[in-house]
TORKOL-4160 file (C-alpha; in steps of 0.2 Angstrom, whole numbers, padded with zeros to 4 digits, m for minus):
77
<pt num="1" X="m0325" Y="0078" Z="m0245"/>
<pt num="2" X="m0316" Y="0069" Z="m0259"/>
<pt num="3" X="m0297" Y="0067" Z="m0257"/>
<pt num="4" X="m0283" Y="0056" Z="m0250"/>
<pt num="5" X="m0280" Y="0057" Z="m0231"/>
<pt num="6" X="m0262" Y="0053" Z="m0225"/>
<pt num="7" X="m0269" Y="0037" Z="m0217"/>
<pt num="8" X="m0276" Y="0031" Z="m0233"/>
<pt num="9" X="m0260" Y="0035" Z="m0242"/>
<pt num="10" X="m0251" Y="0025" Z="m0229"/>
<pt num="11" X="m0263" Y="0011" Z="m0230"/>
<pt num="12" X="m0261" Y="0010" Z="m0249"/>
<pt num="13" X="m0242" Y="0012" Z="m0250"/>
<pt num="14" X="m0237" Y="0001" Z="m0235"/>
<pt num="15" X="m0241" Y="m0016" Z="m0242"/>
<pt num="16" X="m0233" Y="m0012" Z="m0258"/>
<pt num="17" X="m0217" Y="m0005" Z="m0250"/>
<pt num="18" X="m0216" Y="m0020" Z="m0238"/>
<pt num="19" X="m0218" Y="m0033" Z="m0252"/>
<pt num="20" X="m0205" Y="m0024" Z="m0262"/>
<pt num="21" X="m0193" Y="m0023" Z="m0247"/>
<pt num="22" X="m0195" Y="m0042" Z="m0244"/>
<pt num="23" X="m0191" Y="m0046" Z="m0262"/>
<pt num="24" X="m0175" Y="m0034" Z="m0261"/>
<pt num="25" X="m0170" Y="m0043" Z="m0245"/>
<pt num="26" X="m0172" Y="m0060" Z="m0252"/>
<pt num="27" X="m0162" Y="m0055" Z="m0268"/>
<pt num="28" X="m0149" Y="m0046" Z="m0258"/>
<pt num="29" X="m0146" Y="m0062" Z="m0247"/>
<pt num="30" X="m0143" Y="m0072" Z="m0263"/>
<pt num="31" X="m0130" Y="m0059" Z="m0269"/>
<pt num="32" X="m0122" Y="m0058" Z="m0252"/>
<pt num="33" X="m0119" Y="m0077" Z="m0251"/>
<pt num="34" X="m0105" Y="m0075" Z="m0262"/>
<pt num="35" X="m0111" Y="m0087" Z="m0275"/>
<pt num="36" X="m0110" Y="m0083" Z="m0293"/>
<pt num="37" X="m0124" Y="m0071" Z="m0298"/>
<pt num="38" X="m0130" Y="m0070" Z="m0315"/>
<pt num="39" X="m0133" Y="m0054" Z="m0325"/>
<pt num="40" X="m0152" Y="m0059" Z="m0325"/>
<pt num="41" X="m0151" Y="m0059" Z="m0306"/>
<pt num="42" X="m0143" Y="m0042" Z="m0305"/>
<pt num="43" X="m0155" Y="m0035" Z="m0318"/>
<pt num="44" X="m0170" Y="m0041" Z="m0307"/>
<pt num="45" X="m0162" Y="m0034" Z="m0292"/>
<pt num="46" X="m0160" Y="m0017" Z="m0301"/>
<pt num="47" X="m0178" Y="m0018" Z="m0307"/>
<pt num="48" X="m0185" Y="m0021" Z="m0290"/>
<pt num="49" X="m0174" Y="m0007" Z="m0282"/>
<pt num="50" X="m0181" Y="0005" Z="m0295"/>
<pt num="51" X="m0199" Y="0000" Z="m0291"/>
<pt num="52" X="m0196" Y="0002" Z="m0273"/>
<pt num="53" X="m0188" Y="0019" Z="m0276"/>
<pt num="54" X="m0201" Y="0025" Z="m0287"/>
<pt num="55" X="m0215" Y="0020" Z="m0275"/>
<pt num="56" X="m0206" Y="0029" Z="m0261"/>
<pt num="57" X="m0204" Y="0044" Z="m0271"/>
<pt num="58" X="m0222" Y="0045" Z="m0277"/>
<pt num="59" X="m0228" Y="0044" Z="m0259"/>
<pt num="60" X="m0216" Y="0057" Z="m0253"/>
<pt num="61" X="m0222" Y="0069" Z="m0267"/>
<pt num="62" X="m0240" Y="0066" Z="m0263"/>
<pt num="63" X="m0236" Y="0071" Z="m0245"/>
<pt num="64" X="m0226" Y="0086" Z="m0250"/>
<pt num="65" X="m0240" Y="0092" Z="m0261"/>
<pt num="66" X="m0253" Y="0090" Z="m0248"/>
<pt num="67" X="m0242" Y="0100" Z="m0235"/>
<pt num="68" X="m0238" Y="0114" Z="m0248"/>
<pt num="69" X="m0257" Y="0115" Z="m0251"/>
<pt num="70" X="m0261" Y="0116" Z="m0233"/>
<pt num="71" X="m0248" Y="0129" Z="m0230"/>
<pt num="72" X="m0255" Y="0140" Z="m0244"/>
<pt num="73" X="m0272" Y="0139" Z="m0237"/>
<pt num="74" X="m0266" Y="0144" Z="m0219"/>
<pt num="75" X="m0256" Y="0158" Z="m0226"/>
<pt num="76" X="m0271" Y="0166" Z="m0235"/>
<pt num="77" X="m0281" Y="0167" Z="m0218"/>
């Protein structure tokens, strides 16, 4: 049966989210040191934050759609 199980979704999204979070933490530690931060650094942090947010949002949407589909199927029976 073709499709995407929740385990497969987790396996595919986990490495991307973990890598993104590590990059965000690294950049945040540079910003938190209090040294002068360039506009380029801030833009890179904003970009990485957007990628992280988008990935989490897509994974959340896929899970919600799957749940809604299963609910609809159960309600028909």
